[in-house]
N, C-alpha and C positions, 0 to 999 in steps of 0.2 A: 859299905855298900854290900847288899846281900847277893846271894848266888844268882837269883833271877835277874837282878839289875845288871850284873856282870855279863850274863848270857845275852841280855837284850843289847848291851853295848857292843859285844862281840858280833852279834848278828848284823847290826848296823854297819860296823866296820867291814864285815865280809861283803855285804851288799854293795857298799860304796867302792870297795876294792875291785870287785867283779865288774861293776859298771864302768869304772875308770879304765881298767885294763882291757875290757872287751871293746869299748869305744876307741881306745888308743890303738889296739890292733886292727880294728875295722878301718880306722883312719889311715894307718900306715899300709895295710895290705890291700885295701880296696879303693878308698877315695883318692889317696895320693898317686897311685899308678894311673887312675883315670884322669886326674888333674894333669899329670905329666903328658898325657896324650894331647890335651887341648891347650895347655899352658906350659909347653916344654921349656920355655925361657925362664920360668920361675925356679929359684933354687929349691932343692928337695927339703930344705929346713923350714919352708913355709907351706902350710896347709891352708887352703882357702876356706875349708870347713873343718875346723878343729873341734870335734864334738867333746873331747874330755874337758875342755874349759867349762862347758856347761855343767859337768859333774862337780867341778871345783866350786863354782859360784853357787849352784843350788845346794850343795852340801853345807857351805858356809851360811847360806840363808836359812836353811831349815834347822841346823844344829849348832849355830853360833861357834863358840870357842872350841867345842868338842870336834868340830870339823877338822881341825889341825891333826888330831890323832886318827880320825877316820880316813883322811886322805893320804897320810904318810905311807902306809903299806903299798898302795897302788902306785904311788910315785916312785917308791924305791924299786918295785918290780919292773916298771917301765924304764927307769933309768938303767937298771941292770941289763935289760933287753937291748937298749940302745948302745950301751957301753960294750957288752960282750958279744952280742949277736951281730950288731951292725957296725961295731968298732967305731962308735961315735966318740968324740973328744969331750963330750959333756961331762961336767963335774957333778958330783953327787949333791953339791950345794944348789944346783939348779932346781932340784926338787923342792928344797926348802924355800927358795925364792918364789917359785910358782904358788906354793901353798900360802906363804905369807902374804904375797901380793893379793891373792884372792880374798883371804880372810880380812885383811886390812881395808880393802876396797869396799867390801860388804859392810864392815863396821863404820866406815866413813860415810857411806851413802845413807845407811839406816840409823846412824848415830847410836849404835847399840852393839854390845858384845854377845848378846843373847840370841836365841833362836826365834824364828817366826813360824807361825802355823800355816798349814796349807790353805786355810780359809782366807788368808790375806793375799794369797798369790795372785788372784785376779786383779786386785787393785795395785799390786806392787810390781807387776811385770815390767813396766817401763823403768822403774828404779833398779830392778835386777839387771836389765840390759846396760844401764849406766854404770852400775857396779862392775859388770863384766868388762866394759870398755876401760874403766879405771884400772882394774886388775891387769888387763892386758898391757896397758902403758907402764904400770909398775913392774910387771914381769920383764918387759923390754928394757926398762931402766936398770933393773937388778941384774939382768944378763950382761948389759953393757958394763956395769961396774965390776962384775965378776970376771969378765973376759977382757977388760981394759980397753974397750973401743967406744967410749962415750961420745967423743966428738969425731964422728966418722960417718961418711955417707952410707956405708954398709949398715951401721946401726940404725940409721933413719929408715932405710928400706926394709930392714928386718922388723923394726917396730911397727911400721905401717902394715906390713904383711901379717905380722902376728895379730894386730888389731883387727884387721879384716877377717882373718880366719877364726879368731877367738870369739868375736861378737857374732859372726854368722853361725858358728858352731853352737853357741849358747842359744841363739834365737831358734835355730832349727831343732835343737834338742827340746826346747820348751814347747814348740809346736807339735813335735812327735809325742811328747808326754801328754799334752792336752788331747790329742787325737786318740791315743790309747785309753786315756781316762774316760773319754766319751764312749768309746766302744764297750768298755767294761760296764759303765753305767747303763748303756742301752741293753746289754745282755741281762742285767739284773732286773729290769722292769718286766 
């Protein structure tokens, strides 16, 4: 791989990392405190609008197997933030579970390890949402296996909470990106 290709790969990884970390911090610093006002009975581990899940799924959709490497830095940064700043008990393997579940769900739904172009996005949006839901279920199952609470009512409620937050976050992020794309196109005309 030549120098220009490495530079392009690094830029993509940087953009994905910034997008993932920014949306993660926005979710934890803005959305979850607002959620706590209206849904105070929900545990703080559940976000009803988890925007970073959209970054995971769209990255896997657009970049195929390379998404694993593009997503890893952002996941490690946010894991470190949870672990050291918020004193979370989350294991570093939780980042690998989230990335793997997202990638495998996209591969399963689209029956491909490769990337897809943005020109296909309009016809694939429903499948992307299905992949997001499967990834969320895989993420919940992976967490349950990691933390040893597979047959537990807490696992069920967390999985349903993750599913709602992940799918709504993916859907909202896709709507926001469509809106921004239309604004950019309107300014170019």
